[in-house]
N, C-alpha and C positions, 0 to 999 in steps of 0.2 A: 486443259486443266493445268498439264505437263510443264507448258511453256511458261506456265506466271509462278510455277514454284522458286524459280531462282529467285526475284521480285520478292516473293512472300517470306522466304527464308531473308533476305537481306532487311527487310522493316521488322520481323518479329523482333528483334532486340531492342527498338525505340520503344514498341507497346509496352515490353514489359518493363523498362526500366523507367515507366513513368508512376512512380510511387509517390505518395505520399506520406508524410511524417508531421507528427507534432510534437512540440518540446515545450513542456508545460515545467515551472518551477512553481514552487510552495514555500511562503513564507507565514510567520507566526508572529504577532505580536506577543505573547507570552510563553513560545519557546525559544533557545538558540537553536543557530545553525552551526552543524560542525565543519572542519574544511572539505567536506565533500556533498555540502547541503542537506544533511540529515536534520531531521528536527531532534534537538533533542532535552529532555529533562531529568536534571539531577539533581539529589539530595545526597545526605548523606548516610542514607539508606539503599535508596536504588538507583539507577541509573538508565532509562529509558530512549531509545533510541528510534524513531521512524523514520522509515528510506521508502520513498514512493517511485523509488526508480524502475525500470523497466516496463518492456510492452504493456504489463494488465497492469501498472500501476501499484503493484503492491496493497497493502502496506506491508513491507516486512517489519517487523517488531525485533529488537534485541532488548534481552531486559538481563543486566546485572546484577543480582544479590551481593548487595556489601556487609550485610547481617552475616555475624557468627550462630545465626539459626536459621534454618530452611522456611522460605516463603513458598505460598501458595495462589495459582491466578486461577479463577473461575469463567473460563470463554463463554460459559454461559450466559454470566450474568454483565459480559463485556458486549461492548457496541461502539460502531464508528457512525457518526452521525453524519451524513451526507448531504447540502443543501435543507435538513430539518427532518429529513426521515432516519429512521434507525435500523440499521441493519447489523445482526447480531455476528459477533465474530467467533461464535459455536459452530460447526460442521452441523450440519441434519443429519441423521445416520436413519435410513430407513429398512428394515426387513421385507424380505418377500411377501409378507401376511400385509403390511402397508402401516406399521404400527413405528412410532418414531423412537429410537432409543434415546434413552436419557437418565438424569438421575432414580428412574422410578425403579431400577435396578440396583440389587445389592451389589455393596464393592464401592468403591470411587467410582465418577463416573469418569468417561473418555475425556470429559470438557473440562478436567484440571490436572494442571499443568506443576508441577514441584520443581523448585529451584535450589536445590543445596544451597548450605551454606557456602559463599563467597562462589557460588554458583553463577551461569550464565544460562540464558537460554535464547534460541534465532526459532523464531516461526512468521509464516507468514497467513496468518488463519483466513484470509476471503482473497478475493481478487475485486478491486473497486472499482477495473473500467468495465464489468456488467452492470455498474449501477451509475455511472455517468457518462453522459453523452453529451460533447460540446454544443455548446448553445451561444457561442461567442459571434455577437453581433457582426455582419460583412462590414458595417459602418466604423465599428473599433479596430478594424484591421488596415498596418500602415505597410505599405510595400517599403521594403528596404534590403539591403546584402547581409550577408554573413558568408564570411570567411571563416575555411576551415581548410588546414593541409596546404593553404599555400592556393587554395581554389576556392574563388565569390561564385558564392550564389543568390537566386534572387529569391527572400523568403519574406512571408505578413508578418508582421509582430503586432502585439497589443496588449497594452500594460493595463494594469486594474490595482486600485487600491484595495484595501481592509472592503470597503464601503461599496465597490462598484465590483466586485470580484463575484462571477458566476459561479465559483466552486469554496463550497462552506464547509469546512471539515472541522468534526470534536471528536471526541477519543473518549472512552472512558472505559477502565481499565483497574476494576478492584481489584487488591494483593493484599492478602492478608497473611501474617503468622503467627505462632503458636510456639512459646518457649518448649521446648522439648524437656521430656521429662528424663533424666539419665538412673538409671534401675542399676546399682552396684552390688 
């Protein structure tokens, strides 16, 4: 066994260097993309930016309140719809006795976020990768080359239209505001 150890140590890097990676881009017919490919919704009151980058696919949601009054987001009423299946953005909290914590308790529920006037919120309420599995048919994959840092790599690509995409996402985030009562 000891005489094979140098051979095993020599070949070991080749086995651990064979990693598979998947790079996907997301587009929308309803939202614009910014310079770093994030999906953006913006009006005179709010700016929402969806970022699906990273190994867990996010989504990281950035919300900017452009109003002079606070806004509130109830994550319990918010959801990401993935291929027709609804997944709540709200965290599920379970105590040791198995009771689900939520709005039944006195005080402000932990599922509601407050954004101050002219303030921002950055939140990753869930991990999409646990709900999405890659189901790209092998027949759709085309062999090509990708060049990065002056090095060319063989890769497989697939391009989809809105009608043929294996991943369909919708997001629902109710945001409300109430004028502040000022007592003088």
